[in-house]
Structure formats: C-alpha cells, structure tokens
N, C-alpha and C positions, 0 to 999 in steps of 0.2 A: 822635210826630205828634199834633196836636190833633184830636180827633174832633168834627166839625161835625154839626148836625142833618141835613144832606143825606146825609152818610155813613151815619148811623144808619138813615135811611129806606131807603137802597139796600140795606144789609145785611139789614134786616127783610124787604124785598121778595124778596131772593134766598133767604132762609131759608124764606119762605112758599111760594115757587115750588118749591123742592126738596121740601118736605113734600108738596105737592100731587102732584108727579110720582111720588113713591114710592107714594102712595095709589093712583094710577091703575095703576101697574105691578103692585102687589100684588093689586088686584082682577082684573086681566086674567089673571094667572097662576093664581089660584084657580079661575077659570072653565074654563080650558083644561086644567088638570091638569098643566101643565108649569112647571118652574122654569128660570130663566135658566141657560144653560150656564156652568159654572165655567171651562171652556176648550174650545177646538175639538177637543181630543183626548179629551174625556169621552164614552165610547161608551154609557153607561147614563144617559140623561137623563129617561126616562119614569117618572112616578109614578102613571100611570093604568092599569097592568096589573092586570086583575081576576083572572086565573088564572095566576100566575107559574109558571115552570118549576121543577122540583125542582133540588136541588143538583147532580144528575148531568147536568143539561142536558136532561132529557126534558120534554115538554110535557104538563101535567096536563089540558089541555082536550081531551076526547075527543068533543066535540059536532061531528059531521061537518057540521052546518049552520052552523057559525060561520065566516062568510066572512072574518072578520078574522084567522083562524089559518092555519097552513100545513097543507094536506092531504098526508099522506104518500103517496108514489107507490105505485100498485098494481102488483103483479107477477103474471104468469101462473104458476099452479102448475107445477112441473117435470113434464115428461112422461117416462115410462119409455121409453128408447130401444129400438127393435126390436133383437133379437139380430143382431149383424153376420154371424154364420155359422150357417146351418141345417145341422146335422149330417146327413150321409147315413145312413139306417138301416143298422144292422148285421145280419149274417146271422141272429142268434138272435132278432131281434125278431118278435113275432107278437101278434095281438090275443088269442090264447089265453093268452099269458103277458105281460101288461102290465108286470109288474115288471122285465122285461128291458130295457125302454126306459130305466128309471132306472139300470140297470147300465151301459148304453151311455153315458149322460150322465156317470156317474161315471168311466168309463174316459177319456173325452175330457178331463175336468177334471184328473185326476191326471197324465195324460201332458203336458198343457200347463203345469201348475203345479209338480208334484212331480218328474216324471221327464222334463223337457224336454231332457235330454241325448240322448234318443232322436230328437229332431226333425231333427238333421242327417242322420240315416239310418244305413245300414250298407252294407258293401261289396256286399252282394247284394240290397239293398232293391228295385232295379228288376226283379229276377226275380219280385217279388211285386206291384209296382206300377210299370209301365214309365214312367209320367209323374211319378213321385215328385219328381224334382229340379226340376220346374216348379211345384210346389204351394206354397201358403203354409203357415204353421205350423198353422192350424186344420185344413186339409185333410190335412196330414201326420199330425197327431194322430188324425184320422179313420181314416187308413190303418192306423196302429199298433193302434188299437182293434179294427179288423176282424181284424188278425192274431191278437190275443189271443182273439177270439171263435172264430176258426178252430182255434186250438190247443185251446181248451176243448171244441170239438165232438168232437175225437178223444181227449181226455183224460177227459172226464166226461159227454159227451152233454148238456152244459148243465145238469147236475143239481148244485145247490149242496150236496147231501148225499151225493154219490157218495164211496165209500171203496174202496180197493184195498189188500190186504195185499201188501207188497213182500217176497216170500219169500226174496230173496237179500241183503237189507240188514240182517239181524240185529235188534238191539234199539235202539229210539229212546232216546238218553241223557236226553231230557227226560221222557218218559212212563214209562220203564223197562218198556216193553211192546214187542211187535213193531212194526216200522215200518209205518205206513199212509200212503198218499197220499190226500189228502182235499180235497173241495170242487171248485169250478169248474176250478181249474188244478192240482188234484192235488198239494197241498203237504203238508209234514210238520211236526210240532212241532219237530223237531230243527233246522229251518231257522233258528229264532230265534237259534241259537248263532253263526251266521256272517252272518246278515242281520237286524241289529237293528231295521230298519224294519218287520219282520213282527210284528204285534201279537197273536200267538196266546197265550192264557193258560191253560196246563194246570191251574193251581191252581183256576181257575173251572170248567174243563170236565170234570175227572176224575170229578165226581159225576153227570154227565149221561150219558144213554144214547149209544151210539156214533154214532147218526145224528140226534141231537137238533139241530134247526136253531139252537138257542140257543148251541151251541158256537162259540167265537170263530173257530176254523179253518174252520167251515162258513158263517160270515157272508160272503155274496158280496162285500161291499165290502172287508172286511179281507183276504179271499183274493185279490182283484184287486190291492189295494194291494201286497201281498207279491210277487205274481207279476210285476207290471210292473217292480218294482225288481230282481228277479232277472234279467229280460231286459236291463234297463239295464246291470247289472253285466257280463253276458255280452258285450254290444256294446262296452263299454269295454275289456274284456280281450281279446276275440277279434276284434271288428270285424265279425262276420257273424252272421246269424240261423241259418243252417245250418252246423253245424260237425261234425267227426267225433269230437271229444273235448271234454270240458269243457262239455258242453251239459246243461241241466237236464232238458229234456223229450225223451223218446225219439222223439216224433213228428216232431221236426225234426233228428234226428241223421242226418247223412249216412252212408249205408250201413248204418244200423241196422235191426234186425229189425222194429221197429214204426213205422218212419218213414212219414209221410203227407205228404211235402213237396209233391209235385205237386198233391195235393188242397187243401192249405192255400193254395198259390199261386193256385189257381183261385178259391178263395173270396175272397181279397183282390182279385184282378184283377176280380172281378165288380162292384166299386164303380165307378160311372160316372166318377168323377174319375180313375180309373186307366186308363181306355180312351182 
C-alpha cells in the first residue's frame, strides 16, 4: 500500500501520544512507590516496604508506635490455679514438728500417683472410714495416708530413726547382721529382695552409725515409699487391711499379740471426711 503524507502524520501523532502516556505513567508510579500489577493474582506488589519481614515471616519492626504495622495481641500471664483439693491434716501433724506436714503431702502424692491401686479400697476399708465408698480419689488417698500415719504411731511413735531388734527373725541376708525393723514404718533391708521398689542401699549405709538419719532406710520419704507399696501388695493378695496371716505389720494382725486395730480404726475415723 502506498504511504501518503496524511498516513505518516497520523502515525507520528500516535507515536508521540504513546510516548507521552508512558512518561506520565512512569512519573506517577515513581511517586507512589507502586508498579503496575503484572496480573490480578500477584500478591506482592509493594516496593515501598521500609522494614521488610525476615525470611521466616517475622516482622523486624519492633516500634510499638508504628501505626502502619500490626501490633501483636497481648495475653494475660497465666495464673497458677488454686489446688483443687485441700488435704485434711493427718494425725501426726503438729506445729512442733513442721517436717511432718511434708511427709503428709508425700503420702498423698505417692498414693495418688504411684500406688493408686489402693484407691478402690479394701474389703474392710469401711471399718476404718465408714464413708469411704462415697469419697473421690483425693479424699480416698487422704484416708489411706491417715491409715499409714496410724500404723506409724504404733510402730515407731512417729520417729524416723526408730530401730527394733527382731530377736526371732535371725540374720538379715542383705546386711549379714541381725534383723532390725527401722524407720517410720519399721522396715528392714531384707525387704528389697522381694520388694524392688524399696530403695534402701546398704552399701551406702553400712559405714554410718545405726541411727544416723542419713541412712536410706531411715529417710522418711524412702521409708514411706516402701511401706505404702507393701500395703498395696497385701491388698492385692489378701484384699483386706486386717488379716490373720501374711500381714507385714503386727499392729494390724487379727488376733495378734501386738495388734492395735481398734485404735488405728479410731484414728482414721477421726478424719472429718469419714464421719
């Protein structure tokens, strides 16, 4: 097709208009800090970010007065919940012996966590606590703890360093010495042979004096740990607290010479939750 002067003029005018339009667009984008979107799906179109986030998506702008940023939500510090159960004081607790309160708490804890097989009770548990079957687990643990305290009263008079020579029991196979019952629940080193949860260590204790409170068997917490487990095993095997044979403690042996059953029952019943 032959190009006429009019055609050339029109083409020149279109070219000039296009250049002018591009200049205007370029100037406007430079002022606003924005470039035209390449497509409607482009999610990152801003070139004006002065404090970009890091690669992990965190915001480097920590100026809380920057209203252009996002202020992280504030959260209240967590509050420590109040204990859901306030343990009823046990019979051995006294302001004169503040350490016994800690013993009580330890009993409650190990009965709930380590020896919770006791919580369903025993065949004769209502002879000690008439309301036992209506109690929750925390209260039941409280009752068992009181039972161990009552046993300790007649076994050791609450003395963690109490010792008694068992004249009819021969030689302790662990110590190679005469058998002694020791500590709050009057236990022996030989018990570790059939009760592996008992953590008495004769190798550490043999160099200490007989009543040294550093002895593992005289440690009130280790002694209680062992004794509670012994009772749990008895309940599993015999089903009852008071039995005529196969019982560890003479004070709860039915018909035994040294039994203190009614007195122990009275101590446990004294808990308000048993009345």
